[in-house]
C-alpha positions, -999 to +999 in steps of 0.1 A: +756-512+690+749-493+723+785-480+724+781-466+689+749-449+699+766-434+729+795-422+707+771-407+681+751-388+707+782-375+725+796-362+692+770-334+690+761-339+654+731-354+638+743-389+639+716-398+664+693-398+633+709-430+622+694-447+653+659-433+650+630-457+648+614-435+621+644-440+597+629-456+566+593-452+578+567-434+557+573-397+562+536-390+558+531-406+592+552-379+608+539-350+586+502-357+585+476-336+569+458-312+592+434-331+614+449-365+606+458-389+634+493-388+648+489-420+669+511-443+646+539-418+645+538-413+682+538-450+688+570-453+668+586-425+687+575-440+721+599-469+715+628-449+701+662-447+718+669-412+705+635-397+713+650-371+736+677-360+711+650-358+684+628-336+706+658-314+716+666-309+679+631-299+670+627-275+700+661-259+695+657-254+658+621-242+661+607-270+638+572-260+630+559-291+613+556-328+620+560-352+648+595-349+665+604-367+697+569-379+700+554-344+701+534-322+678+543-286+671+517-275+697+532-298+723+568-287+714+557-250+718+548-258+754+582-274+760+600-245+744+582-221+767+589-242+798+626-244+789+627-205+784+610-200+818+635-225+835+664-207+818+652-173+830+649-186+866+685-199+864+699-166+852+678-148+876 
């Protein structure tokens, strides 16, 4: 199974989603009402083999809702800003 995961991740498509721990889970956990707990969703993400790919997808596409890669939208905004600053430093 690990080789299939590596192959899926290297293909550059969304095949990583097939390996996500949240697959088949209650979507309401990952898209909670305002003020509702995100602990259960983040716990599922914490053990996920494709957490980084999920986070990258959400940051790169500007996903505004839900828990992706174990982070809320507010947390992803910080990551996005950090990545932008790092990119600016690289291009000088």
